[in-house]
N, C-alpha and C positions, 0 to 999 in steps of 0.2 A: 772326356773319358778316353784316354789313349793307352793306358797300361794294358799289357797282354800277358796272360799267364795261363797255365793249364787248368782246366776245370773238369770236374767229374759229375756224373749224374747225381741229382739231389742237392748240388751246391746252390745256395741262395745268393742271388746277385741283383745288382742294379743294371738293367739293360737299356741301352740307348738305341732307339730306332729313328731313322731319319724322319724329321717332321714332328717328333714327339719328345716330351721331357723324359729323363731317365725314369724307368718304371721298375717296381719290384717284380722279380721273377725267380724261376727255378730252372736249373739245367735239367733237361728231360730227354727221355728217349722219344724220338719223333713218332707221332701217331701215323697210321697209314694214310689218312686223308691229307696230311701236310704235303704240299707240292715241293718236289725236290728243286734245288737251286744249282746253278753252275758255280763251282768253287773257284774263287780267284786264287791265283798262284801264290803260295806261301802265306795265305791268310786263312787260318782255320776258323770254322764256324761252329756254333752250338745251337741246338734246338732249345728255345726258351719257352716255358709256360708262363704267361703273364697273369699274375693275380689281379683280381678285380674284374677284368674282362674275360678271364678263363679261356683264352685262346693261345695259339702257338705261333711262333715265327722263327726263322733262321736269323741269327745275329752273329756278326763277326766278333771274334774273341777280343779284339782291341776296343770293342764298344761295351765290354762288361767290366764291372767292378764288384768285389765281394760285398755282400749286403751289409753285414755287421761292421765291416771295416770303415765304411763311409756313411753309415746310417745317420749319425748325428748331423753331419754336414748336409745330407739330402733333406732331412726333416726341417732344417732351418730355412731351406729355400723352396719347400713344397707349398704351393698355393692352390693347385687344382684339386677340385673335389674328387675327381676320379682317382688321382694318385693317393689322396688320403684314404679313400675307400680300399685301394689296393694294399696300402700299408697296414691297415687294420686286418685285412684278410691274411697277409703273410705272417703277421704277429700271432694270429690265431693258429696258423699252420705250425709255427714254431712250438707253440704250447701243446697243441693236440693234433699232430699230423694224421692220426688215424681217422679223423673226421673228414679228411679231404681225399681219401683214396679213390672215392667214386669219380672224382674229377680226372684222375689219371688212368682210369681203366683202359682207355683206348691205347695207351702207350704199350702195355704188355700184351693185352688180349688180342690185339690186331696185328701182331708181328711175330714171326717164327723165332724160336730160340736160336741164338747165334751159333751155339755148338752144333745144333741139329743141321743148320744151314751149311756149316763148314763141312760136316760129315757127308752131306749130300753132294757137295762139290767135289770132295775127295773121292767118294765112291764112283761118281760119274767119270772122273779121270781114270780110275782103276779099270772100269769097264771098257773104256776106250783103249787103254793100254793093252788090255787082253785082246781086243779085236785087232789091234795093230800087230801084236805078237803072232797072231794066227795068219795074217795076210801079208805082212811086210817082208822086205828083203833084209838080210843081215845088216846092210848099211843103214837102212831106215831104222832098224831096231837099235843100232848103236847111237843114232841121232836122238832117239827117244830117251834112252837111258841117260844120255848126257844132259838132258833138259833139267834144270834145277827146280822141278815141280814141288818136291817136298819142302825145299827151303822157302819157296814163295808161300806155300800153304801155311807153314809154321809161322812165318812173319805175319801173315794176314790174321791168323787165329790170335796171336798175342795182341795185335792191335784191337781186335774185337773185344777181348777180355779187359782191355784198358778203358772200355766204355766210351770210345770216341764215336759218336753217332754217325759222323760222315763216313768213317771207314767201314762201319757196319753196312751203310747204304751201298757202298761200293761193292762189298762182298755180295750183298743181295742182288745187285745189278748183274754181277758176273754170273751168279747162280741162275738168274732168270734167263740171261742170254744163253747160258749153257743148255738149259732145258729146251729153249727154242731150237738150238742147233741140233740137238739129238732128235727132236721131233721132225725136223725138216732139214736134213743135212745138206742137201744140194743147195737149197735157197740160202741157208745161213752161211755156208762156206763161201758162196758167191758174193754175199754182201760184205764179208770180212776181208777177203783178199783176192777174189776173182778166180779161185781154184777150188777143186773139190777135195783137196788133201785133208784128211782127218787130223793128221799130225800138225799141220800148219794151223788149223782151226783151233786146236787145243792150246797151242803155244800162245796165240794171240790173246785168248781168254785169260790165261795165267798172267801174261805180261800186263794186261789191263788191270787185273785185280791188284797188282802190286804198285800201280802208278796212278795216284789220284788225279794228277794234273792232266792225264790223257783222256779222262772221261767227262762227257757232258751228261750230268745226272738227269737233265730234263728228258733224255731219250729213253730212260729206263722206268719200269713200273715195279713196285714191290711184288714179291712173290705172294700170290693170292690163292694158290691151289689148296683145296681141302679146307678152306677157311669158312666157318659158318657165316652165312650172309648177314645175319643180324649183327654179328661182331664186326664184319667188314664195314657195314654202314654206321656202326656205333650209334644206332638209334636207341635212345633210352626207353625204359618201360614208361608207359603213358604218364606224362607229367600230371601230378596231382592237381586237381582243380580246387582253388580256394573256395571254401563254403560261402555261398551267397548269404550275406547277413539278412536277418529279418528286418522288414521295413520299420522304421521308427515313426510311429503315428503321432508322437508328441510334438514333433518339429514342424515348422511351416517354412517353405522355401522362400528365399529372398525374392525370386521372380514373382511369386504369388503375393507376397506382402506389398510389392510395389504397384500392384494393380488394384483398382477400385471396382471390384466386381459386385454387381447386384444380382444375386442368385435368382434363377428362374423359379416361378411358383410351380412348375411342372415337377412330377415325380419321375426319377430316372432309374432304370435298372442297369446292371452291369454283369455280363456273363464272362467269367474267366478272370482269375486273380494270379496270373503268371508274372513273369519278369516285368512286362510292360503294364499289365492291368493294375497291379498293386499301386504303382506310383500315380496312375491316373485317378483311381478311386480315392486315394488319399487327398489329392488336390481338389477333387469334387466335394469331398466332405469338408475340407478346410475352407472352401469358398462359400459354404453355406447351403449346398444343394442337398436335396433329400434323395437318398440312394438306397436301392435294394440290391443285394449281391447274391451271386450263386457261383459255386466252384465245384468241380468234380471231387476234389479233395476238400471235404467239409471243414477240416481243422484250419484251413487257411482263412476261413471267414471269421474266426474268433476275434482277431485283432480289430477287424472292421466293425464287428458288432459292438465291441467295447468303445469304439470311436464314434458311434451314433448311427451306423448303417443298420438296415434291416436285413435279415437273411431268409432266403426262400429255399424250398426243398427241391424244386425242379425248374428248368428253364421256362416251362409253360406257366408256372406260378409267378415268375418274375414278370412275364408279359401281362398277366392278369392284374398284378399289383401296381403297375406303373403306366406312364403315358408314353415314354420313349425308352427303348432298351438298346444298350450298346453291347456288342459282342467282340471280344478280343481273345482269340485262342490260337493254337499252335499252327494250324495249316488248313488248307481248303477242305480236306476230308473231315476234320473235326468240326469245322464250321458247318458243313452239311449235316453232320450228325446232330448238332444242336437244333437245327431247323426241322429236319425231317425224321429224326429218331424218336424213340419212345419217350413220352412226356416232353417232347420238344416244342419249339416255337409254334409249329403248325397245328398242334393239338389245342392251342388256346384260342380265345376269341380275339381276332386281330382287327376287327372293325375300328377304324380311327386310331389304331396304335402305330407308333413309329418304331422302325427297326433300323439300327445303324450298324453296318458291318465294318469293323475296324481290323479284322484279321487280314494278313497279307495273302490275298487270293488272286486267281487269274480272272480275266474279264468274263469268261464263260461261266464260272462258278457264281460270280456276283450277279450276272444276268439271270441265271436259273433261280437263285434265291429271291431276287427282286420280283420276277414274274409270279412265283407262288404266293408271296406275301401280298402283293397287290391284288392277286386274284381272290384272296380272302378278305379284301377290304382294308388291308394294312397300307402303310406308307413306307417307302424304302429310301435309304441313303447309304452309299458306300463312303467311308471316311478312312482313307489309308493314312498311316502314320509314318513319318520319317524321323528317326531318332533312336536312341538307345535307352537302357535302363536309367542312367543318370539323368538324362533329359526328361524322361517320363516323371521322375521324382521331383525334378526342378520345375516342371511345367513349361518346358521350352521346346516341345515337339513342333513339327510342322504337320498340318492337317491338309490332306488333299481329298476334297469331297466332290461327289457327283450323284445325281438323282433328283429327288423332289426338293426344289429350292426353298419352299416354305418350311420344310423339316430342317433344312440347313440353318435357316434363320432362327428357328426355335431352339436349336442346339448351340447358338452362339455363346451364351454365358458359360456353357460347359467347355466349349473350345477355348474360350479365354482363360479358363482355369488350368487347362492342360497343355496349351501350346502358345507359341509366340506369334504364329501366323496361321491363318486358315484360308484355303483357296476353294472357291466353288468352280467346277470345271464342266458343268453341263450334264449331258446324258450319262446314264449308268454305263460304266466301262471305261470312261475317260480317266478317272482317278486311278483305277487299278493299272491301266496301261502306263500312266505316268510313274506310278510307284515302281513298277517292274523295270522301267528304263533307268530310274535313279538307282535302284538296288543293283542292277547289272553293272553300272558304272562303279559303284562302291566296291563290288566284288572284284572287278578287274584291278582297281586301284590297290585293294588290299593284297591281292596276289603279287602285284608289283612291289609293294613295300616289303612283303615277306621275302621275296626272292632277292631284292636289292640288299637287305640286311644280311641275308645268308651269304651272298657273294662277298660282301664287305668283310664278314667274319672269316671266310675262307681265304681271302686275300691278305689277312693280317691287319685289317683296319679296325680301329675302335668304333663300335657301333654307336656309342654315345656321340662321338665326334661327327659321324655321318649325319645323325639326326640333328645335331646342333647347327651344322652347315645348312642342312635341308630346311630348317626353320627360317633361315634368312633369305631363302630363295622364293621365287614366285610359286613354287610347288607346295609351299607350306599351307596346312589346313588342320582343323581340329582332328579329322580322321587320321592324317599322317602322324601327328604328334601323339595322340592317344594310343593308337595301335602300335606305333613305334616304341613308345615307352613300355607298353605291356610286353612287347617282344623282348626288349632288353632286360626287363626284370624276370622274364620267364615264368610268370605266374598265371596269366590269362584268366583273371576273374571275369565272370560272365556279365557282359554288358549287352551284347547281341550274340546269341548262340550261333555257333558255326553251322549247325544243321539248318537253322532258319535262313542264313545267307545262301547256303547251297540250294535250299528249296526255292528261293526267289530266283536264283540263276537258272534253275531248271524250268521254272515257269516262264522266264524271259525267253529261253531257248524255244519253248513250245510256241510262244506267241510269234517269235521270229519265223519259225518253221511254217506256221499257218499263213504268214504274210510273204513267204519266200524271200526273206531278208537274211543275208549272210552275216553272222556275227562270230567269226572265228576266235577272237580274243576271249569272248565270254564263254565259248565252248571249251577252250583250253583251261580257263580259270575254273570252270565247273568241274573238270576232271581232277584238278588239284584239290578242290574242296571235297569231292567225293572220296578221294584217297585219304585225306586227313580225317574224314568222318569214319572211314573204315578202320583207321588206326586207333579209334577210341576217343576222338576229340570233338564229337558232335555236340556235346553239352557244354564244352568249354567256350570261351569267347572266340569270335571269329579270328582274332589275332593269333590263335594257336595254329593257324595255317602255317606259321613259320616253322614249326617242328617238322612238317612234311617237306618244306622247302630246304631246310638246313640239312636234314639227314637222308 
């Protein structure tokens, strides 16, 4: 691709970036967040919006070809799935361009109008000329009048109206420098020519605006005064969270089918039918266990009733009806309410009853619950779970248990139905500590994935390519690939709620504080999660952290 010709905004092109195949794109106004580049002499550049990846980059004009002119030739040589997806999107844009305007909002909303900027520059010059007229000698006045300011401004304005993005950036740079000079004349003048002469300062600014080759655009920032912060950041309205589909009770997971589980003769209760609880109860029923369920939202129990479970009215009823009861709810506070609240676990006869806490809690909460249940003649086991919604439904979770070992053994058939490994870790508190350590590591990793992909996007790299290379390295893992793909698709269907991950990071920080252990990376990650939650992404998947990192 070596042909070079003039291009205007909205022209559709094939753009060639070093290291990538030619890619369908659109000549665009550069958004504010796009980093300026140093212009090579006599080689014009254009800001290109790339379809498919929906990002921007500066491309030299000699690396552009008209889209329709070489379309057939490019289609015949196209093999990459990413390019095919981009071609499909650009064809949809050609048919219905109005459906794509939201992708280009940052181009216009985040940049001042060229004519307005030109007028500001002209008015600034007029004000300074008036100041010179009041204070300068006749000789100085003659020098000012002989400066071809109007000619340079007129030429600059014509170039702006010709829709050449790089010239517009030069004009904005000159305007920004002008504003700084007026605000701090002594400092600005000294940096320009070592003198405090207003006349000399204005002349340099005008000369710079007319000569592209004399400017290093990396040293200038776009004009950002009086711009709404939300527009500046180009942060979208909260990304819609795909609806979590109802669990399919008719299917049996492949993992469960591969196991020869002999269901226990004990009767089991289950408190909580949330994202994780639904999958676990389904596998308990499919493996032949007798289960009694309870949930604060009673309608969630209907599917399980139809699948063979019994439904109780209160947590205390579940205890009375069963031998062992599992609890899996949102957070430590809810876990305590189930035990100590009205019609809770403590109001039932606990003698000989087993209670298994699967909620992600801190060691102190687990110990408090254990002491009260044991004091009433009950038996206690904490069984922390590692995994997400899909793993709960597949029966491939990891179980970390601590407490009464006999109760752990009585629950083995249940653990076989819902997990691929279960570990007994001794005294109460050990499993919750281990879980918080692992959750802390996951949170820090996820923050790193989100920031890495955000940086790649800002640098003009294809996120799919980053993930493809990452998959081949020693850093590859299910977490990296699953969350990375969710980030690239931008949908964030809930597998592990972001608010639950933030909760675990907070609990890990509290544990570290009690042990006087410094964990600065976890603390920084927690702040990022907190901010994402405040932006409205608490119920989205934890991968929605990317939105906070990107914008």
